[in-house]
N, C-alpha and C positions, 0 to 999 in steps of 0.2 A: 843243390843249390838248384833253385829258379835261373834259367838265363837270363831274368831282368834284374839280377840281382848284381851290383857293381863287387867287383873283382874284392879282396882283401875286404868285406861287410860282411861274410859270414850270413849263418841265418837269421841272425837278431833284425838286420831291416829290410828284411826280404818282401818286396814288392808283393804282396798279392791281388784278386782279383781283376775286372777286367777296367778298370777306370784306373789313369793317368795322370799325373801331375798335370794342370794349365798351363800355358807358357803365354805371357803377356805378348800384343803386337808391338813391335817397335812403333814409338812414337815418332822417330823419323819419317816413315812411310808414309804419317794421317800428315804433318805439314809437309811432307813435297805436295800431296796433292792438294791442298789447300795454297800451296803458292801457283801449283798450275793453272787451278779456278778464277784466283787474282788476277795473274797474267792474261789469260785470256779475256775477263769482260774488260779489261783495262786497255786491250789491243783492240777490241770492238767500238769501244767511245772515243777512242781515234782515229777507226778510221771514219767512223759515223761524223766526227766533224769533218774529218777531210772532203768526205762528200760535200759537205753543205758550203764549205770555202768557195771548191770546183762550181757550186750551183749558184753562188750569190756572181761571182767572176764571170761566170758564162751567161745565161739564160734567165737564173734564178733571179737574176738583180732587178730586170728590166721590166719582168713582172711585176713585182715588187713596187717598184715605180708608177706601173699601170697605173697599179691599184691605189695607191696613192694617191693619182692625179683624180680619177675618179673618185675618191671620197674629197678631195677638195674642192669637184664640180657641185658636188651635192649638198653644199655649206655653203656657198656663195649667198649670199645677201640680194636678191630679189627686186622689182617694184612689186608692191601689193596692189589688190587691187580695190581696198579701201582705199589706198591713197590715190588713186586717178580716179576715185567717186567722187572724191570729199571737195573735187574744185568742179561747181554746173556749170555749166555752158550761162554767156549773158542771156539768151534764148530763156530761159530759165526762170531766169531774177524779173522781180515787177519792181521799181523802182517807182517810190515818191519824191520829187521835188517841189522842194519849198526854199521860198526867197526872204532871208534874212536882213538882206540889205534895203537899201534906201531906194538900189535903182531899178526901178518899173521896168518889165518883160525876163527880167534873165532870169528866171526858172521854166517859163514857157524855151526860151533857145536853147538851155541844156538839157532841157526835158528829149527835143528834138534832136538834139547832136545823140545823146545817148541811145534812141530810136532807131538810128541810120548803124549804130553800129551793135546793135545786134539786141540791147537789152528791151524789155516790156515797161512800161509807161503806165502806174498808176497817178496819184492825185497829184495837179499842178498847180501851183498855186504861195500866197505869202505864208511864212514860219506863224506859227500860234505866238502866242504874248510867254510864252518860257524861255521862246529865242526869238524873237524877231528884233533887232538891232542889240540884239547883246552876244552874238558870234564875232570876235575879232577878228578870226584866224579865216582861212581860204573856205573852210568847212567843217561840218559832220556828219559820220556814216553813221546809222542808225538802224539797230535790229536787233532780232531777240537774239536770247544766247545761245541757239544752234545755228547762230550765223556766224560765229566771233572765227570758225576755220574753216567756212565752206562758201556761204556766197559773199561776205562783207569784206573777205580780201580779192573775190574778183572784180567788188565796183570798185575798190580803192585801187583799182590800176588805170581806170577813167581822168583821178583827182589823188598822185598820191602823198599828198602834202595833207589831204585832210584829215582831222580828227577819229579816230573810232572809238563809237560806245553800243554797248549792249543794253538789252534792258529784259532781264529775266519776267518781270510780268505781262509782256506784250509780245500778243496773241500773235499767231501765222507766219508767215514768209519775208512779208514783204521789205524790203527794206528804203529807210529817207536816206535822202541829199540835200544836207539843208547848207544851203550856201551863206560864207560868212559875207565877211565886210574884204577881207585880205581876197577873193576870190579873180580871178581874173579869165581865166580860162579854162575849159579842160585839157591836160595830160595829151598831146599831140595823138595821133590814132595808129602814127605808126609805134612811139615809144609805147604804149595803152596795148597794142598786138602787142610788140614784142615778149612784155608783161607776162600779158595771159601765155603765151605759150611757155613760159617760165615756170608760170602756175599751174599748168595742166602735165607738166611731165611729172610723174612721179616718180615720190623720192623712196630707193630703197630702205627697206626695214629688216631685221633680225627675227619677223615671227614671220616668211619664209621663205624659200630655196628652193631652188631650179637648177637643175645640172644644165651645164652649158661646152661640154666639150665632148 
């Protein structure tokens, strides 16, 4: 009887050869290893989260705030160059002064005052039949379409109550000041200068930005 033969089994169930029955590994061991790996991963995540919280409450939060402040600086709207260039100075504007009232000498008197205030003076005289004795208000400011948001508002600072008109077919850049029956005098120089200063200040736009910090 072989030594590998269990007692009482006789030679009928003798085990021969050099191979033995394979024994399965215990499933408990595999589960234990998997549990240890999961626990280690969980502890690592908890530790990383703790470090992040410490960083926020110490120096990391300040750095983030500083970065946010810099981002805000980069998005603040600032005056654009086009806005500043939209209002030309009086010295670059030529004004024709026409008298549509029965009062003689009014056009020359007004033209002389505008010249003192820095405007260039073109033609001076009586208004054409289209406007002569037909302007009931203070006056009419007439210019090409391109002057609507450029030179026309500048001239309007000298006579705020005047009506503004544009003519798409009009050539050149000259403006007409047609004095009406309601005209008495130009806006005082003090008020006109104040209005010019406000007009010269460029308005903020969303198309341009500048860091201010």
